DSSP file (Angstrom, degrees, kcal/mol; ACC not computed):
  #  RESIDUE AA STRUCTURE BP1 BP2  ACC     N-H-->O    O-->H-N    N-H-->O    O-->H-N    TCO  KAPPA ALPHA  PHI   PSI    X-CA   Y-CA   Z-CA
    1    1 A M     >        0   0    0      0, 0.0     4,-1.9     0, 0.0     5,-0.1   0.000 360.0 360.0 360.0 -41.5   37.6   -9.2   21.8
    2    2 A K  H  >  +     0   0    0      1,-0.2     4,-2.0     2,-0.2     5,-0.1   0.882 360.0  53.0 -65.7 -38.3   34.5  -10.5   23.5
    3    3 A N  H  > S+     0   0    0      2,-0.2     4,-2.5     1,-0.2    -1,-0.2   0.887 107.2  51.8 -64.1 -39.3   32.7   -7.1   22.9
    4    4 A R  H  > S+     0   0    0      2,-0.2     4,-2.7     1,-0.2    -1,-0.2   0.905 109.4  49.8 -64.1 -41.4   33.5   -7.3   19.2
    5    5 A S  H  X S+     0   0    0     -4,-1.9     4,-2.4     2,-0.2    -1,-0.2   0.896 111.4  48.9 -63.5 -40.2   32.1  -10.7   18.9
    6    6 A L  H  X S+     0   0    0     -4,-2.0     4,-2.4     2,-0.2    -2,-0.2   0.913 112.4  47.4 -66.5 -43.3   28.9   -9.6   20.7
    7    7 A I  H  X S+     0   0    0     -4,-2.5     4,-2.3     2,-0.2    -2,-0.2   0.912 112.6  50.0 -63.5 -43.1   28.6   -6.6   18.4
    8    8 A F  H  X S+     0   0    0     -4,-2.7     4,-2.3     2,-0.2    -2,-0.2   0.912 111.1  48.8 -61.5 -43.8   29.1   -8.7   15.4
    9    9 A L  H  X S+     0   0    0     -4,-2.4     4,-2.1     2,-0.2    -2,-0.2   0.909 111.3  49.3 -64.3 -43.4   26.5  -11.2   16.5
   10   10 A C  H  X S+     0   0    0     -4,-2.4     4,-2.4     1,-0.2    -1,-0.2   0.889 110.4  52.1 -62.6 -39.2   24.0   -8.4   17.2
   11   11 A G  H  X S+     0   0    0     -4,-2.3     4,-1.8     2,-0.2    -2,-0.2   0.907 108.7  49.8 -63.2 -42.4   24.7   -7.0   13.8
   12   12 A L  H  < S+     0   0    0     -4,-2.3    -2,-0.2     1,-0.2    -1,-0.2   0.889 112.7  47.1 -63.4 -39.2   24.1  -10.4   12.2
   13   13 A I  H  < S+     0   0    0     -4,-2.1     4,-0.5     1,-0.2    -2,-0.2   0.887 115.5  45.1 -69.3 -38.4   20.8  -10.8   14.0
   14   14 A A  H  X S+     0   0    0     -4,-2.4     4,-2.2     1,-0.2     3,-0.4   0.745  94.0  81.2 -77.4 -24.1   19.7   -7.2   13.1
   15   15 A M  H  X S+     0   0    0     -4,-1.8     4,-2.3     1,-0.2     5,-0.2   0.887  88.6  50.5 -55.3 -48.7   20.7   -7.4    9.4
   16   16 A P  H  > S+     0   0    0      0, 0.0     4,-0.7     0, 0.0    -1,-0.2   0.883 112.3  48.8 -59.3 -36.2   17.6   -9.3    8.2
   17   17 A F  H  4 S+     0   0    0     -4,-0.5     5,-0.4    -3,-0.4     3,-0.4   0.894 112.7  47.2 -69.1 -39.0   15.3   -6.8    9.9
   18   18 A L  H >< S+     0   0    0     -4,-2.2     3,-0.5     1,-0.2    -1,-0.2   0.842 115.2  45.6 -70.3 -33.2   17.2   -3.9    8.4
   19   19 A L  H 3< S+     0   0    0     -4,-2.3    -1,-0.2    -5,-0.2    -2,-0.2   0.516  88.8  86.5 -88.4  -5.5   17.2   -5.4    4.9
   20   20 A S  T 3< S-     0   0    0     -4,-0.7    -1,-0.2    -3,-0.4     8,-0.2   0.728  95.4-126.5 -69.3 -19.9   13.6   -6.3    4.9
   21   21 A G    <   +     0   0    0     -3,-0.5     2,-0.7    -4,-0.3     7,-0.7   0.460  69.2 123.4  90.9   0.9   12.6   -2.9    3.7
   22   22 A C  E     +A   27   0A   0     -5,-0.4     2,-0.4     5,-0.2    -1,-0.2  -0.865  27.8 161.7-102.3 115.8   10.1   -2.2    6.4
   23   23 A L  E >  S-A   26   0A   0      3,-2.0     3,-2.0    -2,-0.7    -5,-0.0  -0.994  70.2 -13.8-133.0 126.6   10.8    1.0    8.5
   24   24 A Y  T 3  S-     0   0    0     -2,-0.4    -1,-0.1     1,-0.3     3,-0.1   0.833 127.1 -54.2  53.8  37.6    8.2    2.7   10.6
   25   25 A G  T 3  S+     0   0    0      1,-0.2     7,-1.2     6,-0.0     2,-0.5   0.481 117.0 106.4  81.1   1.9    5.3    0.7    9.0
   26   26 A Q  E <   -AB  23  31A   0     -3,-2.0    -3,-2.0     5,-0.2     2,-0.2  -0.965  54.1-156.1-119.8 123.8    6.2    1.7    5.4
   27   27 A C  E >   -AB  22  30A   0      3,-1.7     3,-1.1    -2,-0.5    -5,-0.2  -0.541  27.8-117.3 -92.3 161.0    7.8   -0.8    3.1
   28   28 A I  T 3  S+     0   0    0     -7,-0.7    -1,-0.1     1,-0.2    -7,-0.1   0.882 117.0  46.5 -62.0 -39.3    9.9    0.0    0.1
   29   29 A N  T 3  S-     0   0    0      1,-0.2    -1,-0.2    -8,-0.0    -8,-0.0   0.379 130.5 -74.3 -85.9   3.5    7.3   -1.7   -2.2
   30   30 A G  E <  S-B   27   0A   0     -3,-1.1    -3,-1.7     0, 0.0    -1,-0.2  -0.915  88.0  -3.6 133.3-162.8    4.3    0.0   -0.6
   31   31 A P  E     -B   26   0A   0      0, 0.0    -5,-0.2     0, 0.0    -6,-0.0  -0.310  69.9-118.0 -67.4 146.3    2.4   -0.4    2.7
   32   32 A C     >  -     0   0    0     -7,-1.2     4,-3.1     1,-0.1     5,-0.2  -0.161  41.9 -84.2 -73.0 175.9    3.4   -3.2    5.0
   33   33 A A  H  > S+     0   0    0      1,-0.2     4,-2.4     2,-0.2     5,-0.2   0.862 127.3  46.5 -55.2 -45.5    1.0   -5.9    6.0
   34   34 A L  H  > S+     0   0    0      2,-0.2     4,-1.9     1,-0.2    -1,-0.2   0.920 116.1  44.7 -66.9 -42.7   -0.8   -4.1    8.8
   35   35 A E  H  > S+     0   0    0    -10,-0.2     4,-2.3     2,-0.2    -2,-0.2   0.902 112.8  52.3 -66.3 -40.9   -1.2   -0.9    6.7
   36   36 A H  H  X S+     0   0    0     -4,-3.1     4,-2.5     1,-0.2    -2,-0.2   0.910 108.6  50.6 -61.2 -43.3   -2.3   -3.0    3.7
   37   37 A A  H  X S+     0   0    0     -4,-2.4     4,-2.2    -5,-0.2    -1,-0.2   0.892 109.9  50.5 -62.2 -40.6   -5.0   -4.7    5.8
   38   38 A R  H  X S+     0   0    0     -4,-1.9     4,-1.2     2,-0.2    -1,-0.2   0.902 111.3  48.5 -64.2 -41.7   -6.3   -1.4    7.1
   39   39 A I  H  X S+     0   0    0     -4,-2.3     4,-0.6     1,-0.2     3,-0.5   0.936 111.9  48.3 -64.1 -46.8   -6.5    0.0    3.5
   40   40 A V  H >< S+     0   0    0     -4,-2.5     3,-1.0     1,-0.2    -2,-0.2   0.892 109.6  52.6 -62.7 -40.5   -8.4   -3.1    2.2
   41   41 A Q  H 3< S+     0   0    0     -4,-2.2    -1,-0.2     1,-0.2    -2,-0.2   0.764 104.8  56.7 -67.4 -24.5  -10.8   -3.1    5.1
   42   42 A S  H 3< S+     0   0    0     -4,-1.2     2,-0.3    -3,-0.5    -1,-0.2   0.593  81.9 105.0 -84.1  -9.5  -11.7    0.6    4.4
   43   43 A I    <<  -     0   0    0     -3,-1.0    -3,-0.0    -4,-0.6    -4,-0.0  -0.577  52.2-169.9 -75.8 128.6  -12.7   -0.1    0.8
   44   44 A K        -     0   0    0     -2,-0.3     5,-0.1     1,-0.0    71,-0.1  -0.903  25.0-106.3-117.3 146.4  -16.5    0.0    0.3
   45   45 A P    >>  -     0   0    0      0, 0.0     3,-1.2     0, 0.0     4,-0.6  -0.245  37.4-101.1 -68.8 162.8  -18.4   -1.1   -2.8
   46   46 A Y  G >4 S+     0   0    0      1,-0.3     3,-1.3     2,-0.2     4,-0.3   0.865 119.4  55.0 -51.5 -45.8  -20.0    1.5   -5.1
   47   47 A G  G >4 S+     0   0    0     27,-3.1     3,-1.1     1,-0.3    -1,-0.3   0.768  97.9  63.1 -64.6 -26.4  -23.5    1.0   -3.8
   48   48 A A  G <4 S+     0   0    0     -3,-1.2    -1,-0.3    26,-0.3    -2,-0.2   0.697  90.9  67.4 -72.1 -18.2  -22.4    1.7   -0.2
   49   49 A H  G << S+     0   0    0     -3,-1.3    63,-2.7    -4,-0.6     2,-0.5   0.599  79.3  93.8 -79.1 -11.0  -21.4    5.3   -1.1
   50   50 A W  E <   +C  111   0B   0     -3,-1.1     2,-0.3    -4,-0.3    61,-0.2  -0.739  54.9 165.2 -87.3 123.1  -25.0    6.3   -1.8
   51   51 A V  E     +C  110   0B   0     59,-2.6    59,-3.0    -2,-0.5     2,-0.3  -0.941  15.6 172.8-135.5 155.3  -26.7    7.9    1.3
   52   52 A K    >   -     0   0    0     -2,-0.3     3,-1.7    57,-0.2    57,-0.1  -0.971  46.0 -78.9-154.5 160.1  -29.7    9.9    2.1
   53   53 A A  T 3  S+     0   0    0     -2,-0.3    65,-0.0     1,-0.3    -2,-0.0  -0.346 113.2   8.3 -61.6 133.7  -31.3   11.1    5.3
   54   54 A G  T 3  S+     0   0    0      1,-0.2    -1,-0.3    -2,-0.1     2,-0.0   0.545  92.1 147.4  76.6   8.5  -33.4    8.5    7.1
   55   55 A M    <   -     0   0    0     -3,-1.7     2,-0.3     4,-0.1    -1,-0.2  -0.321  33.7-152.0 -74.7 159.3  -32.3    5.6    4.8
   56   56 A T     >  -     0   0    0      1,-0.1     4,-2.4    -2,-0.0     5,-0.2  -0.844  28.8-112.3-119.6 163.4  -31.9    2.0    5.9
   57   57 A R  H  > S+     0   0    0     -2,-0.3     4,-2.5     1,-0.2     5,-0.2   0.930 119.0  48.4 -59.1 -45.0  -29.6   -0.6    4.5
   58   58 A E  H  > S+     0   0    0      1,-0.2     4,-2.4     2,-0.2    -1,-0.2   0.910 111.5  48.9 -64.8 -43.4  -32.5   -2.6    3.1
   59   59 A G  H  > S+     0   0    0      2,-0.2     4,-2.4     1,-0.2    -1,-0.2   0.909 112.5  47.8 -63.2 -42.6  -34.2    0.5    1.6
   60   60 A R  H  X S+     0   0    0     -4,-2.4     4,-3.1     2,-0.2    -2,-0.2   0.916 110.7  51.8 -64.7 -41.9  -30.9    1.6   -0.1
   61   61 A K  H  X S+     0   0    0     -4,-2.5     4,-2.6    -5,-0.2    -2,-0.2   0.923 110.7  47.9 -61.6 -44.1  -30.3   -1.9   -1.4
   62   62 A E  H  X S+     0   0    0     -4,-2.4     4,-2.6     2,-0.2    -1,-0.2   0.931 114.6  46.0 -61.0 -45.8  -33.8   -2.1   -2.9
   63   63 A D  H  X S+     0   0    0     -4,-2.4     4,-1.7     2,-0.2    -2,-0.2   0.908 112.4  51.1 -63.1 -41.8  -33.4    1.4   -4.5
   64   64 A F  H  <>S+     0   0    0     -4,-3.1     5,-2.9     2,-0.2     4,-0.2   0.908 111.8  46.3 -64.2 -42.4  -29.9    0.4   -5.8
   65   65 A I  H ><5S+     0   0    0     -4,-2.6     3,-1.7     1,-0.2    -1,-0.2   0.916 109.9  54.3 -65.7 -42.9  -31.2   -2.8   -7.4
   66   66 A D  H 3<5S+     0   0    0     -4,-2.6    -1,-0.2     1,-0.3    -2,-0.2   0.828 106.8  53.2 -58.0 -31.8  -34.2   -0.9   -8.9
   67   67 A C  T 3<5S-     0   0    0     -4,-1.7    -1,-0.3    -5,-0.2    -2,-0.2   0.472 131.2 -92.9 -84.5  -2.0  -31.7    1.5  -10.4
   68   68 A G  T < 5S+     0   0    0     -3,-1.7    -3,-0.2     1,-0.3    -2,-0.1   0.515  76.4 144.6 105.3   6.7  -29.7   -1.4  -12.0
   69   69 A G      < -     0   0    0     -5,-2.9    -1,-0.3    -6,-0.2     7,-0.2  -0.392  58.3 -99.4 -76.0 156.9  -27.1   -2.1   -9.4
   70   70 A D     >  -     0   0    0      5,-2.3     4,-1.5     1,-0.1     5,-0.1  -0.642  24.5-152.8 -78.7 124.2  -25.9   -5.6   -8.7
   71   71 A P  T  4 S+     0   0    0      0, 0.0    -1,-0.1     0, 0.0    -6,-0.1   0.725  90.7  42.2 -71.4 -20.4  -27.7   -7.1   -5.6
   72   72 A V  T  4 S+     0   0    0      1,-0.1    -2,-0.0     3,-0.0     0, 0.0   0.915 126.3  25.6 -91.4 -51.7  -24.8   -9.4   -4.7
   73   73 A T  T  4 S-     0   0    0      2,-0.1   -26,-0.1   -26,-0.0   -27,-0.1   0.643  91.2-134.1 -90.2 -14.9  -21.6   -7.3   -5.2
   74   74 A F     <  +     0   0    0     -4,-1.5   -27,-3.1     1,-0.2   -26,-0.3   0.766  63.9 129.6  63.6  26.5  -23.2   -3.9   -4.7
   75   75 A K  S    S-     0   0    0    -29,-0.2    -5,-2.3    -5,-0.1    -1,-0.2  -0.402  82.0 -80.8 -98.9-178.1  -21.4   -2.7   -7.7
   76   76 A A        -     0   0    0     -7,-0.2    24,-0.1    -2,-0.1    -2,-0.0   0.731  60.6-125.1 -61.7 -23.0  -22.8   -0.8  -10.7
   77   77 A G        +     0   0    0      1,-0.2     2,-0.5    -8,-0.2    -1,-0.1   0.830  61.9 131.9  87.8  32.5  -24.1   -4.1  -12.2
   78   78 A Y        -     0   0    0     -8,-0.1     2,-0.3    15,-0.0    -1,-0.2  -0.977  32.0-170.9-121.3 126.6  -22.6   -4.1  -15.7
   79   79 A E        -     0   0    0     -2,-0.5     2,-0.1     1,-0.0     0, 0.0  -0.827  32.6 -96.8-114.4 152.9  -20.7   -7.2  -17.0
   80   80 A I        -     0   0    0     -2,-0.3     2,-0.2     1,-0.1     3,-0.1  -0.429  41.0-134.3 -66.0 139.7  -18.7   -7.6  -20.2
   81   81 A Q    >   -     0   0    0      4,-0.1     3,-1.7    -2,-0.1    -1,-0.1  -0.608  32.1 -83.1 -94.8 156.5  -20.7   -9.1  -23.0
   82   82 A R  T 3  S+     0   0    0      1,-0.3    -1,-0.1    -2,-0.2     3,-0.1  -0.336 113.8   4.6 -59.3 135.6  -19.5  -12.0  -25.3
   83   83 A N  T 3  S+     0   0    0      1,-0.2     2,-0.4    -3,-0.1    -1,-0.3   0.690  93.8 149.1  61.3  23.0  -17.2  -10.7  -28.1
   84   84 A Q    <   -     0   0    0     -3,-1.7    -1,-0.2     1,-0.1     2,-0.1  -0.707  44.3-128.3 -87.5 134.9  -17.3   -7.2  -26.8
   85   85 A T     >  -     0   0    0     -2,-0.4     4,-2.5    -3,-0.1     5,-0.1  -0.348  22.6-111.9 -75.0 162.5  -14.2   -5.0  -27.3
   86   86 A T  H  > S+     0   0    0      2,-0.2     4,-2.4     1,-0.2     5,-0.2   0.914 118.9  51.3 -60.7 -43.5  -12.5   -3.3  -24.4
   87   87 A A  H  > S+     0   0    0      1,-0.2     4,-2.1     2,-0.2    -1,-0.2   0.920 111.5  46.9 -61.4 -44.4  -13.6    0.1  -25.8
   88   88 A D  H  > S+     0   0    0      2,-0.2     4,-2.7     1,-0.2    -1,-0.2   0.880 109.7  54.9 -66.0 -37.3  -17.2   -1.0  -26.1
   89   89 A Y  H  X S+     0   0    0     -4,-2.5     4,-3.0     2,-0.2    -2,-0.2   0.955 111.3  43.1 -59.3 -50.0  -17.1   -2.5  -22.6
   90   90 A F  H  X S+     0   0    0     -4,-2.4     4,-2.5     2,-0.2    -1,-0.2   0.851 112.5  53.3 -68.3 -33.2  -16.0    0.8  -21.1
   91   91 A K  H  X S+     0   0    0     -4,-2.1     4,-2.0    -5,-0.2    -1,-0.2   0.936 113.9  42.9 -63.3 -45.5  -18.5    2.8  -23.2
   92   92 A G  H  X S+     0   0    0     -4,-2.7     4,-2.8     2,-0.2    -2,-0.2   0.895 113.5  51.6 -66.1 -41.6  -21.3    0.5  -21.9
   93   93 A L  H  X S+     0   0    0     -4,-3.0     4,-2.8    -5,-0.2     5,-0.2   0.925 110.9  47.8 -61.2 -45.8  -20.0    0.5  -18.3
   94   94 A N  H  X S+     0   0    0     -4,-2.5     4,-2.2     2,-0.2    -1,-0.2   0.912 113.0  48.4 -62.8 -42.4  -19.9    4.3  -18.3
   95   95 A K  H  X S+     0   0    0     -4,-2.0     4,-1.9     2,-0.2    -2,-0.2   0.935 114.4  45.3 -63.2 -46.5  -23.4    4.6  -19.8
   96   96 A H  H  X S+     0   0    0     -4,-2.8     4,-2.6     1,-0.2    -2,-0.2   0.907 112.0  51.5 -64.8 -42.0  -24.8    2.1  -17.3
   97   97 A T  H  X S+     0   0    0     -4,-2.8     4,-2.8     1,-0.2    -1,-0.2   0.892 109.3  50.7 -62.6 -40.0  -23.0    3.8  -14.4
   98   98 A L  H  X S+     0   0    0     -4,-2.2     4,-2.8     2,-0.2    -1,-0.2   0.874 109.6  51.2 -65.1 -36.5  -24.4    7.2  -15.4
   99   99 A Q  H  X S+     0   0    0     -4,-1.9     4,-2.5     2,-0.2    -2,-0.2   0.931 112.1  45.8 -65.1 -45.1  -27.9    5.6  -15.5
  100  100 A V  H  X S+     0   0    0     -4,-2.6     4,-2.7     2,-0.2     5,-0.2   0.930 113.8  50.4 -60.8 -44.9  -27.5    4.2  -12.0
  101  101 A H  H  X S+     0   0    0     -4,-2.8     4,-2.4     1,-0.2    -2,-0.2   0.932 112.0  46.1 -59.2 -49.0  -26.1    7.5  -10.9
  102  102 A S  H  X S+     0   0    0     -4,-2.8     4,-2.1     1,-0.2    -1,-0.2   0.904 113.2  50.0 -62.6 -42.4  -29.1    9.5  -12.3
  103  103 A C  H  X S+     0   0    0     -4,-2.5     4,-1.1     2,-0.2    -2,-0.2   0.923 111.7  47.1 -63.3 -45.8  -31.6    7.0  -10.9
  104  104 A M  H  <>S+     0   0    0     -4,-2.7     5,-2.3     1,-0.2     3,-0.4   0.890 111.7  51.1 -65.6 -38.7  -30.1    7.2   -7.4
  105  105 A R  H ><5S+     0   0    0     -4,-2.4     3,-1.8     1,-0.2    -1,-0.2   0.880 105.8  56.0 -64.2 -37.1  -30.0   11.0   -7.6
  106  106 A A  H 3<5S+     0   0    0     -4,-2.1    -1,-0.2     1,-0.3    -2,-0.2   0.773 103.1  55.4 -65.7 -24.7  -33.6   11.0   -8.6
  107  107 A K  T 3<5S-     0   0    0     -4,-1.1    -1,-0.3    -3,-0.4    -2,-0.2   0.187 125.7-104.8 -92.2  16.0  -34.4    9.1   -5.4
  108  108 A D  T < 5S+     0   0    0     -3,-1.8     2,-0.2     1,-0.2   -55,-0.2   0.673  73.5 142.3  71.3  21.8  -32.7   11.8   -3.4
  109  109 A Y      < -     0   0    0     -5,-2.3     2,-0.4    -6,-0.1    -1,-0.2  -0.631  37.2-151.5 -86.4 151.2  -29.4   10.0   -2.7
  110  110 A I  E     -C   51   0B   0    -59,-3.0   -59,-2.6    -2,-0.2     2,-0.6  -0.921  15.6-124.7-117.3 151.2  -26.1   11.7   -2.7
  111  111 A Y  E     -C   50   0B   0     -2,-0.4     2,-0.6   -61,-0.2   -61,-0.2  -0.849  17.4-152.2 -99.2 122.2  -22.8   10.0   -3.5
  112  112 A L        -     0   0    0    -63,-2.7     3,-0.1    -2,-0.6     4,-0.0  -0.832   4.9-156.1 -93.1 122.0  -20.1   10.2   -0.9
  113  113 A E  S    S+     0   0    0     -2,-0.6     2,-0.5     1,-0.2    -1,-0.2   0.915  89.7  33.5 -60.8 -42.8  -16.6   10.1   -2.4
  114  114 A H  S    S-     0   0    0     -3,-0.1    -1,-0.2   -65,-0.1     0, 0.0  -0.966  93.9-125.3-118.5 119.3  -15.2    8.8    1.0
  115  115 A C        +     0   0    0     -2,-0.5   -66,-0.1   -73,-0.2    -2,-0.0  -0.289  32.6 173.9 -63.2 143.0  -17.5    6.6    3.1
  116  116 A D    >   -     0   0    0    -67,-0.0     3,-2.5    -4,-0.0     4,-0.3  -0.692  56.8 -67.9-132.1-172.4  -18.2    7.7    6.6
  117  117 A P  G >  S+     0   0    0      0, 0.0     3,-1.4     0, 0.0    -2,-0.1   0.744 125.9  70.8 -56.4 -22.3  -20.6    6.2    9.2
  118  118 A R  G 3  S+     0   0    0      1,-0.3   -66,-0.2     2,-0.1    -3,-0.1   0.734  81.8  74.3 -65.0 -20.1  -23.6    7.4    7.1
  119  119 A C  G <  S-     0   0    0     -3,-2.5    -1,-0.3     2,-0.1   -69,-0.1   0.728  86.1-152.8 -66.6 -20.8  -22.7    4.7    4.6
  120  120 A L    <   -     0   0    0     -3,-1.4    -2,-0.1    -4,-0.3    -1,-0.1   0.902  30.4-173.2  48.4  48.6  -24.1    2.0    6.9
  121  121 A Y              0   0    0      1,-0.3    -1,-0.2    -4,-0.1    -2,-0.1  -0.989 360.0 360.0-126.6 134.0  -21.8   -0.6    5.5
  122  122 A P              0   0    0      0, 0.0    -1,-0.3     0, 0.0    -2,-0.0  -0.995 360.0 360.0 -82.1 360.0  -21.5   -3.6    5.9
């Protein structure tokens, strides 16, 4: 009888952990907190993906700003305009991003899809 009570008590204690949805670091709704934090920390802004041999952070930032990139967010640097439709916004964003891309390529930068230590970020 005592063993059954102990097993029942252990089951009650274990139930919330089993029903939480987190098993082996993976939650039912997506990554658990630790995995989510790792993913968020690995995200780099658009400007950080541009690299070239011998570059410095400061030199890349100057080149990126010269090409139309945003100096604060290190993004492509295009904002929605007043009374602009969604379609026009994305058309303008794509055009501006292509201009930034062409300018950076003209300055001998290459775009890395996945940042590595060459990104020198932050």
